[in-house]
C-alpha positions as CSV (number, residue, x, y, z in Angstrom):
1,X,-304.9,90.3,82.8
2,X,-308.7,90.1,82.3
3,X,-310.2,93.2,83.9
4,X,-313.9,92.5,83.1
5,X,-316.8,91.0,85.0
6,X,-317.1,87.2,84.9
7,X,-319.9,85.6,83.0
8,X,-321.7,85.0,86.4
9,X,-321.3,88.7,87.4
10,X,-322.5,89.8,84.0
11,X,-325.5,87.6,84.2
12,X,-326.3,89.1,87.6
13,X,-326.2,92.6,86.2
14,X,-328.4,91.6,83.3
15,X,-330.9,90.1,85.7
16,X,-331.1,93.3,87.6
17,X,-331.4,95.4,84.5
18,X,-334.3,93.2,83.2
19,X,-336.1,93.4,86.5
20,X,-335.7,97.1,86.8
21,X,-336.7,97.6,83.2
22,X,-340.1,96.1,83.9
23,X,-340.7,97.7,87.3
24,X,-342.0,101.2,86.4
25,X,-339.2,102.8,88.4
26,X,-340.0,106.4,87.2
27,X,-343.4,106.2,88.8
28,X,-341.9,104.8,92.0
29,X,-339.4,107.7,92.0
30,X,-342.1,110.3,91.6
31,X,-344.2,108.7,94.3
32,X,-341.2,108.6,96.6
33,X,-340.5,112.3,96.1
34,X,-344.1,113.0,97.1
35,X,-343.7,111.0,100.3
36,X,-345.5,107.9,99.1
37,X,-343.1,105.0,99.8
38,X,-345.3,102.1,98.8
39,X,-344.0,101.6,95.3
40,X,-340.4,102.1,96.4
41,X,-340.8,99.5,99.2
42,X,-342.3,97.0,96.7
43,X,-339.3,97.6,94.4
44,X,-337.0,97.0,97.4
45,X,-338.6,93.6,98.0
46,X,-338.1,92.6,94.4
47,X,-334.4,93.6,94.5
48,X,-333.9,91.7,97.7
49,X,-335.2,88.6,95.9
50,X,-332.2,88.8,93.6
51,X,-329.8,88.6,96.5
52,X,-328.5,92.1,96.0
53,X,-328.6,93.2,99.6
54,X,-327.0,89.9,100.8
55,X,-323.8,91.0,99.1
56,X,-323.0,93.3,102.0
57,X,-323.4,90.8,104.9
58,X,-321.6,87.6,106.0
59,X,-323.0,84.2,105.4
60,X,-323.4,83.7,109.2
61,X,-326.1,86.4,109.1
62,X,-328.0,85.1,106.0
63,X,-325.8,87.1,103.7
64,X,-323.7,86.0,100.7
65,X,-320.5,87.4,102.1
66,X,-318.9,90.8,101.8
67,X,-318.6,91.1,98.0
68,X,-317.9,94.7,97.0
69,X,-317.3,94.0,93.3
70,X,-320.6,92.2,92.7
71,X,-322.4,94.8,94.8
72,X,-320.9,97.6,92.8
73,X,-322.1,95.9,89.6
74,X,-325.5,95.9,91.0
75,X,-325.4,99.5,92.0
76,X,-324.5,100.6,88.5
77,X,-327.9,99.1,87.5
78,X,-329.6,100.9,90.4
79,X,-328.1,104.2,89.2
80,X,-329.1,103.4,85.6
81,X,-332.7,102.8,86.6
82,X,-332.8,105.7,89.1
83,X,-334.0,103.5,92.0
84,X,-335.1,105.6,95.0
85,X,-334.4,105.1,98.7
86,X,-331.3,104.8,101.0
87,X,-329.9,101.8,99.1
88,X,-326.3,103.0,99.6
89,X,-326.9,103.7,103.3
90,X,-328.6,100.4,104.0
91,X,-325.6,98.5,102.5
92,X,-323.2,100.7,104.4
93,X,-325.0,99.9,107.6
94,X,-324.7,96.2,106.8
95,X,-321.0,96.6,106.4
96,X,-320.7,98.6,109.6
97,X,-322.5,95.9,111.6
98,X,-320.5,93.2,109.9
99,X,-317.2,94.8,110.7
100,X,-318.1,95.8,114.2
101,X,-317.9,92.3,115.5
102,X,-320.9,92.6,117.9
103,X,-322.9,89.4,117.4
104,X,-326.0,90.7,119.3
105,X,-326.2,93.8,117.1
106,X,-325.6,91.8,113.9
107,X,-328.4,89.3,114.8
108,X,-330.7,92.2,115.6
109,X,-330.4,94.2,112.4
110,X,-328.7,92.3,109.6
111,X,-331.3,89.6,108.7
112,X,-333.9,92.3,108.0
113,X,-331.5,94.3,105.9
114,X,-330.4,91.3,103.9
115,X,-334.0,90.1,103.3
116,X,-335.1,93.5,102.2
117,X,-337.6,93.9,105.0
118,X,-336.1,97.1,106.3
119,X,-334.3,100.2,105.1
120,X,-331.6,101.8,107.2
121,X,-329.9,105.1,106.9
122,X,-326.6,106.4,108.3
123,X,-324.5,109.4,109.1
124,X,-320.7,109.2,109.8
125,X,-318.3,111.7,111.3
126,X,-316.7,113.9,108.6
127,X,-319.5,113.3,106.2
128,X,-322.8,115.0,105.6
129,X,-324.8,115.9,108.7
130,X,-328.0,114.9,106.9
131,X,-329.4,111.4,106.8
132,X,-331.0,110.3,103.5
133,X,-334.6,109.1,103.6
134,X,-334.8,108.8,107.4
135,X,-338.5,109.2,107.2
136,X,-338.8,106.0,105.2
137,X,-336.1,104.0,107.0
138,X,-336.9,101.7,109.9
139,X,-333.5,102.5,111.5
140,X,-331.4,105.6,111.5
141,X,-327.8,105.0,112.7
142,X,-325.4,107.7,113.6
143,X,-321.7,107.5,114.4
144,X,-320.3,110.5,116.3
145,X,-316.8,112.0,116.3
146,X,-316.4,110.3,119.7
147,X,-316.9,106.9,118.0
148,X,-320.4,106.3,119.5
149,X,-322.9,104.3,117.4
150,X,-326.4,105.3,118.2
151,X,-329.9,104.5,116.9
152,X,-331.4,107.9,116.4
153,X,-334.7,108.8,117.9
154,X,-337.7,108.9,115.5
155,X,-338.4,112.4,116.5
156,X,-335.3,113.6,114.6
157,X,-336.6,112.4,111.2
158,X,-338.4,115.4,109.7
159,X,-337.7,115.3,106.0
160,X,-336.3,118.3,104.1
161,X,-336.3,118.8,100.3
162,X,-333.0,118.5,98.3
163,X,-332.0,119.3,94.8
164,X,-333.3,115.9,93.9
165,X,-336.9,115.6,95.3
166,X,-336.5,111.9,95.6
167,X,-333.5,112.4,98.0
168,X,-335.2,113.4,101.2
169,X,-332.9,114.7,103.9
170,X,-333.1,115.1,107.7
171,X,-330.6,116.0,110.4
172,X,-330.5,113.3,113.2
173,X,-330.3,114.6,116.8
174,X,-326.8,115.3,117.9
175,X,-327.4,113.1,121.0
176,X,-330.1,110.9,122.4
177,X,-331.4,107.7,121.0
178,X,-330.1,104.3,121.9
179,X,-326.4,103.9,122.4
180,X,-325.4,100.7,120.6
181,X,-321.7,100.6,120.9
182,X,-318.6,102.9,121.4
183,X,-314.9,102.8,121.1
184,X,-312.1,102.0,118.6
185,X,-314.1,99.1,117.1
186,X,-316.9,101.6,116.1
187,X,-314.3,103.9,114.5
188,X,-312.8,101.1,112.4
189,X,-316.2,99.8,111.3
190,X,-317.3,103.3,110.5
191,X,-314.2,103.8,108.3
192,X,-315.0,100.6,106.4
193,X,-318.7,101.5,106.0
194,X,-317.7,105.0,104.7
195,X,-315.5,103.4,102.0
196,X,-318.2,101.1,100.9
197,X,-320.7,104.0,100.8
198,X,-318.4,106.0,98.6
199,X,-317.7,103.1,96.3
200,X,-321.4,102.3,95.8
201,X,-322.2,105.9,95.2
202,X,-319.5,106.0,92.5
203,X,-321.2,103.0,90.9
204,X,-324.6,104.8,91.1
205,X,-323.0,107.8,89.4
206,X,-321.7,105.6,86.6
207,X,-325.2,104.1,86.0
208,X,-326.8,107.6,86.2
209,X,-324.4,108.9,83.6
210,X,-325.0,105.9,81.3
211,X,-328.8,106.4,81.6
212,X,-328.5,110.1,80.7
213,X,-326.2,109.4,77.7
214,X,-328.5,106.6,76.4
215,X,-331.6,108.8,76.6
216,X,-329.7,111.7,74.9
217,X,-328.4,109.5,72.1
218,X,-332.0,108.3,71.5
219,X,-333.3,111.9,71.4
220,X,-330.8,113.3,69.0
221,X,-331.5,110.5,66.5
222,X,-335.2,111.6,66.5
223,X,-335.0,115.4,66.8
224,X,-334.6,117.1,63.5
225,X,-333.3,120.5,62.5
226,X,-332.7,121.9,59.0
227,X,-334.2,118.7,57.7
228,X,-331.7,116.4,59.4
229,X,-331.4,114.6,62.8
230,X,-329.4,116.8,65.1
231,X,-327.3,113.7,66.0
232,X,-325.8,113.9,62.5
233,X,-324.2,117.3,63.3
234,X,-320.5,117.1,64.1
235,X,-320.7,119.3,67.2
236,X,-323.3,117.1,68.7
237,X,-321.3,114.0,67.9
238,X,-318.2,115.4,69.6
239,X,-320.2,116.3,72.7
240,X,-321.6,112.9,73.0
241,X,-318.2,111.2,72.3
242,X,-316.6,113.3,75.1
243,X,-319.4,112.2,77.5
244,X,-319.0,108.5,76.5
245,X,-315.2,108.7,77.0
246,X,-315.6,110.2,80.5
247,X,-317.8,107.3,81.5
248,X,-315.7,104.6,80.0
249,X,-312.5,106.0,81.6
250,X,-314.4,106.1,85.0
251,X,-315.6,102.5,84.7
252,X,-312.3,100.6,85.4
253,X,-311.7,102.8,88.4
254,X,-314.8,101.4,90.0
255,X,-313.7,97.8,89.4
256,X,-310.2,98.6,90.8
257,X,-311.7,100.3,93.8
258,X,-314.0,97.4,94.5
259,X,-311.1,94.9,94.3
260,X,-308.8,96.9,96.7
261,X,-311.2,99.0,98.8
262,X,-308.1,101.2,99.4
263,X,-309.2,104.8,100.4
264,X,-307.3,106.4,97.5
265,X,-308.7,104.0,94.9
266,X,-312.2,104.5,96.2
267,X,-311.8,108.3,96.2
268,X,-310.5,108.2,92.6
269,X,-313.4,106.2,91.4
270,X,-315.9,108.5,93.2
271,X,-314.2,111.5,91.7
272,X,-314.2,110.3,88.1
273,X,-317.7,108.8,88.2
274,X,-319.2,111.8,89.9
275,X,-317.7,114.2,87.3
276,X,-318.6,111.9,84.4
277,X,-322.2,111.8,85.6
278,X,-322.4,115.5,86.0
279,X,-320.9,116.0,82.5
280,X,-323.5,113.6,81.1
281,X,-326.3,115.7,82.8
282,X,-325.0,118.9,81.3
283,X,-324.8,117.3,77.9
284,X,-328.3,115.9,78.2
285,X,-329.7,119.2,79.2
286,X,-328.0,121.1,76.4
287,X,-328.9,118.7,73.6
288,X,-332.5,118.3,74.7
289,X,-333.0,122.0,74.6
290,X,-335.9,123.6,76.4
291,X,-337.8,120.3,76.8
292,X,-334.9,119.1,79.0
293,X,-336.2,121.5,81.8
294,X,-339.6,120.0,82.0
295,X,-340.5,117.8,85.0
296,X,-342.9,115.8,83.0
297,X,-340.0,114.3,81.0
298,X,-338.5,111.2,82.7
299,X,-335.1,112.6,81.8
300,X,-335.5,115.1,84.7
301,X,-335.4,112.2,87.2
302,X,-331.8,111.5,86.3
303,X,-330.8,115.1,85.7
304,X,-331.6,116.0,89.3
305,X,-329.6,113.0,90.6
306,X,-326.3,113.8,88.9
307,X,-325.2,116.8,91.1
308,X,-326.4,115.4,94.5
309,X,-324.8,112.0,93.8
310,X,-321.6,113.7,92.7
311,X,-321.3,115.3,96.1
312,X,-322.7,112.5,98.3
313,X,-320.3,110.5,100.4
314,X,-317.3,112.6,99.2
315,X,-317.4,115.9,97.3
316,X,-314.9,116.3,94.4
317,X,-312.6,118.3,96.6
318,X,-312.7,115.8,99.4
319,X,-312.0,112.9,97.0
320,X,-309.0,114.8,95.4
321,X,-307.6,115.4,98.9
322,X,-307.9,111.6,99.7
323,X,-306.2,110.7,96.4
324,X,-303.4,113.1,97.2
325,X,-303.0,111.6,100.7
326,X,-302.7,108.1,99.2
327,X,-299.9,109.0,96.9
328,X,-298.0,111.4,99.2
329,X,-295.1,109.7,101.1
330,X,-295.3,109.8,104.8
């Protein structure tokens, strides 16, 4: 069995990596953290040109079909580059509207999301009460415990700071806003959207961990102590090797989860990728020494993402519980 991306999928990932490598993403992240969305929105338009956002919408609404594996590959690259904005949430909204089966709502919102002309953000029952980057999103969707899908009122979008300054949070109003749909169909669509959000966040975690490891390896080759690069010290090699193994063992879980979209598989991928990214952050911080704490160093942009991404769309304890439910009879 070949459990690797196809040539076409690998080419797509390389295209995204090349685009993001030339896009000055760190500057866009810093601007986003300061509330200046222009560079991030320009980056969104460039990403939309690759067809990335079309992978979460049916062809009947200008999408490429619901293709979780290809989208997960793309989100690894978004995590590696540290792309700001509600990229996970926008894709989850596309899935929710696609699965809902309401043609009027799909026609109203999906073309803009697919074309990269709009950001959307989302909160779901049982998840975080905070919406990501609602101040930059054209649409803020909420699903209540009573299975009501609403378009939150703009007045509920005051942004708060988080551990990662580029992840701006706000709490949507508990009620109010436009009621879009309600009932069992909303609950089913919300469940599907939540699984996609967890999968794509796992992919982001994997890319974030890869970026942290890559930058740390480059640093320990240059930093010298006692007349030798610190990367030549056995303790440093072991720490980096452990970090690499954690990322490599997490990677196939992402592909397996994308192929099945089973709740237990998605939770396992999120758990392993989140923990691997957090380990990569701890390793990067320790091996960079005091310079690792400085905001001026681009490394800080990824260091600050690792913990929030680990907990977004499923904390480690929540993911462990989901994995246990999936393997427990009855």
